[in-house]
N, C-alpha and C positions, 0 to 999 in steps of 0.2 A: 504494500501500500504507500501510497505517495503521502510525504509531510509527517510521518511521524516513525519511531522505532518500534518494531515487533519483536523486542526483547524481553516479556515478562517472565519466560521461563527462566531468567536469571534468578528470580527468587526460589525456584525448584531446588536450586543447589546453595542457596544462601543461608547458613548457619542460624543467622539473626529470625529468621522465618518459620524455623523448625518448629512442629506443634502449633503453629498460629494458624488463625482463619483469616483468610484474606479476601476482601471484598473487592475485585477488580472491576471497580464501576467510575463513572465520571464523578469526580468530588464536587462539580459544580453542575448538577444535571439541569437540563432544559424541561420546559414544561413541555406538554403535549402540544400545545399551540406553536411554541417555538420550533420543535421538531418537525411539525408539518409545515412551518413557514422555509426552514432549511430545506426540505424536500420539494415543495414548490418552488424557491428560488432556484434549486438545482436543474430541475425538470424544465421549468418555464422563463425562468431568469426573474420572476416576480413573486413578491411576497404575496401571502393571502390578502385579499381585498376586505373579507369579513371574518369575524371570529365567532361562530356560532356557539350556544351552549355544549359543554361537553358531553353531556348526554345525549343531546340531538346527534351530535357528529358519531357517536358509539351507536346509536341505533340505525343511523343512515348506512354506515358502513358495514354494519352485520347484515345487511339485506341481500338476497342473490344477486340483485343487478348490480351491487357495488363494485365486485371484482374486475368486470370486464370495463367498467368504467374506470375505475382507479389504479386498478392493477396491484391493489394491495389484498392478498389471499384472506378470506375469512378467518383462518385460524390465528393470524397475527392481532386481529383488531382488541381482544382483551387486553393484549400487554401494553397497549398505550395508555389504558385508563385504571389501572392497578396502582392505587396508593402503596409506594414503597419507600424505605429509607434503608441506604446501606452507609455502614460505618467504614470509610475508605482511608481512616487515619493510618492505619498500619502499612495497608499497601502503599499509600501514597508515599509515607516517608521511606520504606524500604526500596521503591522503585527509585526516588530520589536519589538514594545513596549509589546505585547504579547508572544515574543520569537519565532516566528514564521519566517521562511524565505522560498523564492522561491527555490527548489531543481533544479538542474542542469539535462538537459534532459535524460542523459545518466543514471540517478539513477533510474527513473521510468518508462524508455521506455520499459523492458520487460513487465510491468504490462499492460501497454497499448496493445501491442503486443498480449499476453494472452488474453485480454477482446476481441480483435478483432478476435482472432483464435476461441475463445468461442462462438462469436456472429457473424459468418460468413454473415449473412443477413442484416446487418445494413443499413438502408437507409431510 
């Protein structure tokens, strides 16, 4: 992937992380609306014009007509709406010791979209 290091496996050999649970997640996560804006900008060059209520978006994206229009498989829709918090402090600190940091979503969203386009039958 362009723009960031893919060396998190360095922690697998780091004695400081032995026995630790590491949450490899963005320490400054985007909201669902911000994620959709990044995807929209990447696909069309424009951010979203309107931000409808999250529940309305979830219902709309969960309909059978949504995948042909959006390209978003139905099985991934719930993941955009789960309220989760990950404690990334240990992973962030230990990765920094190896010169690794979590990139912002906008830096690699094009790689994700290319992968999905190349593998349209993920499930």
